[in-house]
N, C-alpha and C positions, 0 to 999 in steps of 0.2 A: 692907815685903817684897813683892817680886812675882817670877813666874817668867816669863821672856822665852824663847819657843821661836824658835829660827832652824832653818828646813828647807829642804830642795829636793825635787824630784821626781826620782826616777831613772828613766832610760829616757823621759824627757819627750815626746821625739819620735815616740816609736814608737805614741803614740795620739792620736786626735784632741783637739787642746787645748782646743776648745770644751766637750766634754763634761767632762772631768776638771777643768778649770778651774772649773766651776760647782760640782762635787762638793767641790772643795777650799774655795773660797769659801764655801759652807753651812756645810762643818764648821768654818772658822775662825769664823765667824759665831754659831757655837753657843756659844763661849767668849769670845768679845769683842765689842765694838761695833766697826765699820768705821771705818777711817783712823786714829782714836786708839788703836784696841788690835790693829789687824793689817791687814797689806797683803800684797799679790802684787807681787814686783818680778823684773825681770831675766827675764820670761816664766816662769820656773817654781822662782823662790826665794820664800819667805815667812817672816813673822816674827808673831809673836801674843804680845800681854802678855795674862797670865791670873793667877788666884789660885794659889797654892802649893801650895793643896790639890786642885787641880783639874788641874793641868799634866801630869801622868802619864796620867791618863783622857783628856785632849784629845792626847794623842800617839797613845795608842792607837786613839782613835775616827778620828782623819785619817787612820793608817795602814789603817785598814778601809776607810774611804772610798776612799782610792787604790788599795788592792790589788783592788777590785772590777774594776780595769781590768787585766787579765791581764799586760800588759807592764810596768806600774809599779810602783813602791814608794817610800817615803818615806824622808829620812834627816832626823834631828831630833834637835838637842840643848837640854837644858834648862838655862837658867842662873839661880840663885837669888840674891838680893841686893836691895839698896836701887836705886831708880829715881828719877831728878830729875823734878820736875814736867813733866809731856806739854807741848810744842810743837805738838802735834796731828798730829802725823805721826810713827808708830811708828819709822819707819826713819832718824829724825832726832833721836830722843831718846837720852839719855844716863842713865849709872848704872852700878853692878857688876853687876847682873844681865844688862845688855847685853851688856860684857864678856866677862863669863864664858860666856853662851852663844855669842858669836862665837868666842871662843877655842875652845871645848870642840868646837864645829861645824868649826872648821878642822882638828882633827887626828881626826876621825872616820873618815876613810878608808872602808874598807869596813863597819865597823860603821854600823849603821843607827839606834840609839840610846844617847845618852849625857846624863851629868848632871855639872854644876859647881854644887856647895850652897856652895863657900866652907869647908867642913868635910871635910878628907882621910880620916877616918874614915867618915863618912856617904858620901862618893864612891866609895870602894873597895867597901864593902857595896852599895850601891845599883847601881853601874856591874857587878858581878858578877851581880846579879839580872838585869837587863836583859840582859845576853849570854847568860844561860842562857834566859829568856824568848825572846829573839829566834831562839833554835833552833827553836822553834815559830812564833812570829809571822811571820816570813820565808817561810815555807812554806804560808800561808794561801792556799788557792784561792779562784776569784771566789766560789763559795757560802759557803764559810767567812766571806769578808769580810761579804759583805752578811748574813748571819744574824747575825753579832757586831754590826755597826753598828744592826741593827734592835733587837737586846736592849739595848746602850747607850742607844737612844732610849727604849725604853719599857721602865725598869727595872721598875715597878711591875705588868708585865703576866706573866701565867703563860706557862709553854712553851706550853700549849694554845692562848692568846690568839696567840702569837707564830707558830706554826704556822698559825693560820687567815689572818692578816694576810700571810703569806709564801706560801700555798696550799702547804702542806707537812705531812706527817705531824708529829704530835708525837715520834716515833720518831726521824724524820729529824732534826728539831730538836736532839732530846736528842744524836744521834750527831755532829752537825755541832759542836755547842757542846763537846763533849768533844774534838774534834779541834781545836779553836780554843785549845785550853787555859782556857776560861771561868771554870772554878772557881778555877785556881789565878791568873788574872788578878785575880780579886774579891780574894784573899789578899794579893796584890802589891799593889793601891791600897789596901786596909786597912794594911798596914804603910807603905806609903810616906806615906800621910796622916798617921800615928801618927809616924813619923820626921820628917818636915817641919815639924810643927806644933812641933818643940822645938829648931829652928832660931833 
């Protein structure tokens, strides 16, 4: 069982593609190996194969990386299921996780994150949690996104160490993380890992 994330960049033409494309590729590379596990195609669309447990964190991290560019956002759909042996290029691979991710992405419309686990009860609960989370996530500012991205990269560091890294005061970091919903994100990630481990 694997997780497949299908996504695209919202308002991709509003910012210099060279800048955000590097950020996107770096983010994808954090959760998968090049070509066999992720690919950017059609200019602003992407696919990533990652572990089920890491898939939601990957989406939140990618969103933070992209929202560092004021005009941009990312839409993503997670599909969970079996995958067939890779042919070496993710956009040509097959399996139920790919189908679920693709179908889920097609019906996203204005929503920015959704999941299809293959289990209707899990889907209902997780998608409701995502929708509530997005009320905060969709409103991250550039500074919010940069702070959250850094905290996700250096989870073992204290807020004081993060503050030093970002050249900000610890109180500023604390306030910004409160705005991003970081404590709630941690709880959501914990609940998510627990839920998908039972699929």
